[in-house]
C-alpha positions, 0 to 999 in steps of 0.5 A, spaced: 147 733 157 155 735 157 157 741 158 162 745 154 168 745 159 168 738 159 169 737 152 174 742 151 179 739 157 182 734 154 184 738 148 187 743 153 191 738 156 194 735 150 196 742 148 199 744 155 204 738 156 209 739 151 210 746 153 211 744 161 216 739 158 220 744 154 219 749 160 222 744 165 228 743 161 230 750 160 229 751 168 234 745 169 239 747 164 239 754 167 241 751 174 247 746 171 253 749 173 259 750 167 265 745 168 271 747 165 273 740 162 280 742 161 282 743 169 285 737 172 285 736 179 292 734 182 292 731 189 298 732 194 300 725 198 304 723 203 308 717 201 313 712 203 318 707 199 317 700 200 323 696 203 325 689 203 326 687 211 323 682 215 317 683 219 319 684 227 316 686 233 320 690 239 320 688 246 325 691 252 326 688 258 330 691 264 336 688 268 343 690 271 350 690 269 354 684 272 362 683 271 364 677 266 366 673 272 364 676 279 367 671 285 367 671 292 374 669 295 374 665 301 379 661 305 379 653 305 381 653 312 380 658 319 385 662 322 387 669 324 387 674 318 394 677 318 395 680 311 390 683 306 395 687 301 389 689 297 383 694 298 377 696 294 378 698 287 385 695 287 387 692 280 390 685 281 394 680 276 393 673 276 397 670 282 398 676 286 397 675 293 390 677 296 390 675 303 393 671 308 392 667 315 397 666 321 400 660 319 403 658 326 398 652 327 399 649 320 407 649 321 406 646 327 401 640 324 406 639 318 412 638 323 408 633 327 406 630 321 413 629 318 416 627 325 410 621 324 413 620 317 420 619 320 417 614 325 413 610 321 419 609 316 424 607 321 418 602 323 418 599 316 425 598 315 425 594 322 419 590 320 422 589 313 429 587 316 425 582 321 421 579 315 428 578 311 431 574 317 425 570 319 424 568 312 432 565 311 431 562 318 425 558 315 428 556 309 434 553 313 428 550 317 430 554 323 423 558 324 416 555 324 411 557 319 407 561 324 413 565 325 414 567 318 407 569 317 407 573 323 414 577 321 410 578 314 404 581 317 408 586 321 412 588 315 405 589 311 403 593 317 409 597 317 408 599 310 401 601 311 403 606 317 408 609 313 403 610 307 398 613 312 404 618 315 405 620 308 398 622 307 398 626 313 404 630 311 401 631 304 394 634 308 398 638 313 402 641 307 395 643 303 393 646 310 399 650 310 397 652 302 390 654 304 392 659 309 393 664 303 389 667 297 391 669 290 388 672 284 385 667 279 386 672 273 386 679 272 381 683 276 379 689 280 377 688 288 370 690 288 369 689 296 372 687 302 369 683 308 374 682 313 379 686 316 386 685 319 387 681 326 379 678 325 378 671 326 376 668 319 372 661 318 373 656 312 368 659 307 367 666 309 368 671 304 374 675 304 374 679 298 369 680 292 373 680 285 370 683 278 374 679 273 374 680 265 374 686 260 367 687 259 361 687 263 355 683 262 348 685 262 343 680 266 335 681 264 329 678 266 325 675 260 317 673 261 315 666 260 311 668 254 317 670 250 323 666 253 322 661 247 324 666 242 330 668 245 336 664 242 344 664 243 347 669 239 341 674 238 343 681 236 340 686 241 341 693 243 342 696 250 341 703 254 344 704 260 341 709 265 347 712 268 350 713 260 344 718 257 344 717 250 348 711 249 346 705 245 350 699 246 350 693 242 351 686 244 349 679 243 345 674 247 350 669 251 346 665 256 339 663 256 336 661 262 332 654 263 329 655 270 326 661 274 328 664 280 324 662 287 317 665 286 319 668 280 316 667 273 321 670 269 328 667 266 335 670 266 338 672 260 345 674 259 348 679 254 355 680 252 356 687 250 360 688 243 362 695 245 362 700 250 363 695 255 369 699 259 363 704 260 359 700 264 360 698 271 357 692 275 350 694 278 348 699 273 341 699 271 340 697 263 334 696 258 335 691 253 331 691 246 330 685 243 327 684 236 323 678 235 322 676 227 315 675 225 317 673 218 323 671 214 328 676 213 329 680 206 322 677 203 316 680 206 316 688 206 312 692 211 308 698 209 304 703 214 297 701 216 294 707 213 297 705 206 292 699 205 285 700 203 279 695 203 273 695 199 269 689 195 274 688 190 279 686 196 285 690 199 289 695 195 295 700 195 296 706 191 303 705 187 306 712 185 308 711 178 312 716 173 308 719 167 310 723 161 313 730 163 316 728 170 308 728 172 306 722 177 300 718 178 297 714 183 295 707 180 291 702 184 294 695 185 291 689 189 296 686 194 296 680 199 297 682 206 300 678 212 300 679 219 299 686 223 305 687 227 308 693 231 311 697 225 305 696 220 302 690 215 306 685 212 305 685 204 306 678 202 304 679 194 303 685 190 309 690 191 316 690 189 322 693 193 323 700 192 316 702 189 313 708 192 306 708 195 301 713 198 301 713 205 295 718 207 288 719 203 288 713 200 280 713 200 280 719 196 285 717 191 282 715 184 287 710 180 290 714 174 290 720 178 295 725 178 299 727 184 305 731 188 309 728 193 309 731 200 314 727 204 321 727 208 326 732 204 331 728 201 327 723 198 330 721 191 325 721 185 322 715 183 
């Protein structure tokens, strides 16, 4: 037996279905917010202009300033210092006297050498005359062959002694000339080592001279970077004793060997300006720019301006539109090395274009934007 309620249930379900669907549609329609289709979202963005420059990285090395020519003058002979007309800070020109030794002993030796030369010359004349007489006697058969050979040997010996005596005179003259020091060129006396009446040995420093118009900077470059340093490379330098100064220079010498117990190589920099302000011994920092790409070919953009998704890497280029409006357009790019200044772009951007540098992931291609950059940036 079938109950009446079971017979009525299927028909009731069929009548309720359309009503429930219509009611649900009404509820959902009532919850959907109203959208103003005419409103356009304009997003402010930070931006940068693409520049044509070689990618590079900066390294700074410390060192000290040195005179272009720094030399310690010393005597080639020993003696007693009797004159030193210069002091620290004295300016000397080429050939100016620096110091002198007592020359009494050197003059005595020169006189002795000259006397020996005169004696040797007399003996040479006597030997030559004896040889001429013996040769005439030999030709007239009044002297033997042995007597002729003996006279000739004496003449040759006297000639050799005369030449030796001449060399002794020249040596004594040189010893006398070594008793005085003169400036090799225009210099400044940086230090003195001996005083008047002090006994000085050969090779002992007497004064130190700093010569040349411009000071040079010597810095220590580690072995990992020395292969990238080349002669003529431009650099900039800052001097601790000259706050705020930035001096330009070029690499003059690149060391090929390290010092004892060191792992750095000396690099000498010649200043192009401000060298009259730099003194020997001042502490300096020299900045080197090592290129990592060909100059003028690969631009660099900030790290935050490059995005990446499944389609690859991209940037948003800011392009002008109608009514002086600006729009961000997505553009695929090829990237190179990552350096300290940013990312190298090898393809996809042109010099002078504007790109968004912040909020790249929140932009949509074709979205209208306004610029929030440094004041004074020219409009695109």
